[in-house]
ZAVO-170768 format. One record per residue (C-alpha): residue number from 1; x, y, z; residue in one letter. Coordinates in steps of 0.5 Angstrom, whole numbers, plus 2048, in hexadecimal, padded with zeros to 3 digits. Example, Ala and Ser with C-alpha at 12.3 -4.5 7.8 and 13.67 -1.06 7.14 Angstrom:
2
   k  xx  yy  zz r
   1 819 7F7 810 A
   2 81B 7FE 80E S
***
This chain:
141
   k  xx  yy  zz r
   1 800 800 800 M
   2 803 807 7FE T
   3 804 80C 804 R
   4 7FF 811 804 L
   5 7FF 818 807 S
   6 7FA 81A 80C A
   7 7F8 820 808 Q
   8 7F4 81B 803 N
   9 7F2 815 807 T
  10 7EC 813 80C L
  11 7EF 80F 812 T
  12 7EA 80A 815 L
  13 7EC 807 81C T
  14 7E9 801 81F L
  15 7E8 7FF 826 A
  16 7EE 7FA 825 D
  17 7F3 800 823 G
  18 7F2 7FE 81B T
  19 7F2 803 816 Q
  20 7EF 804 80F H
  21 7F1 809 80B V
  22 7ED 80C 805 L
  23 7EE 811 800 L
  24 7EB 817 801 L
  25 7EB 818 7F9 S
  26 7E6 812 7F9 E
  27 7E1 817 7FD R
  28 7DF 811 803 P
  29 7D8 811 805 E
  30 7D7 80E 80C L
  31 7D0 80B 80E L
  32 7CE 809 815 W
  33 7C9 803 813 E
  34 7C6 7FF 819 G
  35 7CC 7FC 81D G
  36 7D1 7FD 817 N
  37 7D5 803 814 I
  38 7D6 802 80D I
  39 7DB 806 809 I
  40 7DB 807 802 S
  41 7E1 80A 7FE A
  42 7E2 809 7F6 G
  43 7E2 802 7F6 N
  44 7E3 800 7FD T
  45 7DD 7FF 802 E
  46 7DF 7FD 809 L
  47 7D9 7FA 80E C
  48 7DC 7FB 815 I
  49 7D8 7F9 81B P
  50 7D6 800 81F R
  51 7D9 7FD 826 T
  52 7E0 7FC 822 D
  53 7E0 804 81F F
  54 7E4 809 823 R
  55 7E4 80F 81F G
  56 7E7 812 818 F
  57 7EB 818 817 S
  58 7ED 81C 810 A
  59 7F1 822 80F S
  60 7EE 824 809 D
  61 7E6 826 80B E
  62 7E5 828 804 D
  63 7E6 821 802 A
  64 7E1 81E 806 I
  65 7DA 81D 802 K
  66 7D5 81B 808 I
  67 7D4 817 80E V
  68 7CE 814 80F K
  69 7CB 811 815 N
  70 7C4 80E 814 G
  71 7C0 813 811 G
  72 7C4 819 813 S
  73 7CA 81C 80F K
  74 7D0 820 811 V
  75 7D5 823 80C A
  76 7DA 829 80C V
  77 7DA 82D 806 D
  78 7E0 831 802 A
  79 7DE 837 806 N
  80 7DF 834 80D G
  81 7D8 833 80F R
  82 7D6 82D 812 L
  83 7CF 82B 80F K
  84 7CA 826 813 A
  85 7C3 824 811 E
  86 7BE 81E 813 G
  87 7C0 81F 81A L
  88 7BB 820 81F K
  89 7B8 827 821 A
  90 7BC 82A 827 G
  91 7C2 825 826 T
  92 7C8 829 828 L
  93 7CF 829 824 I
  94 7D5 82B 827 R
  95 7DC 82C 824 V
  96 7E2 82C 829 Y
  97 7E9 82E 828 D
  98 7EF 829 829 S
  99 7EF 82C 830 S
 100 7E8 82A 832 G
 101 7E5 831 832 R
 102 7DF 831 82E Q
 103 7E0 836 828 V
 104 7D9 836 825 S
 105 7D2 833 827 K
 106 7CB 833 823 Q
 107 7C4 830 824 T
 108 7C1 82C 81F V
 109 7BB 830 81C A
 110 7B4 82E 81C S
 111 7B5 82B 814 N
 112 7BB 827 817 G
 113 7C0 82B 814 R
 114 7C6 82F 817 A
 115 7CC 833 814 T
 116 7D2 834 819 V
 117 7D8 838 816 R
 118 7DF 836 817 I
 119 7E2 83A 812 S
 120 7E4 840 816 G
 121 7E8 83B 81B K
 122 7EF 83A 81B S
 123 7F3 834 818 S
 124 7F3 82E 81C G
 125 7EF 828 81F T
 126 7E8 829 820 F
 127 7E3 824 823 I
 128 7DB 824 821 V
 129 7D6 821 826 K
 130 7CF 820 824 I
 131 7CB 81D 82A D
 132 7CB 815 82A N
 133 7CF 815 824 Q
 134 7D7 813 823 P
 135 7DB 819 823 A
 136 7DE 81B 81D I
 137 7E6 81E 81D K
 138 7E7 823 818 I
 139 7EF 826 816 V
 140 7EE 82D 813 K
 141 7F5 82F 810 P
***
């Protein structure tokens, strides 16, 4: 396997420390379905039991197409906005910096949508937490 830089890969980490590396240029999609997480990128499809999944990270948030959890979708656009839809009204979306300090918070509107700006934040690692869903790690260059 060719060594890839962190700027163009998505790394999935499992409970046992195993990591799966996917190319961001293949626009990976994650789908939480029942007790599994299904990851599709190009010709690759992984089905991982949710209990084995610990998280994922990427350093180029513009290349992440979308994260799906059941009927909800979360995406980061090229303007540095985190957009969510299909969530329960009143759900909180929180963004934390690498020191654990909350830098943004948004409540999902009655239409199930929310937009959280992270474009004005300095470069670094951010953790996105949405009530009762796995955290999303974003590394902003």
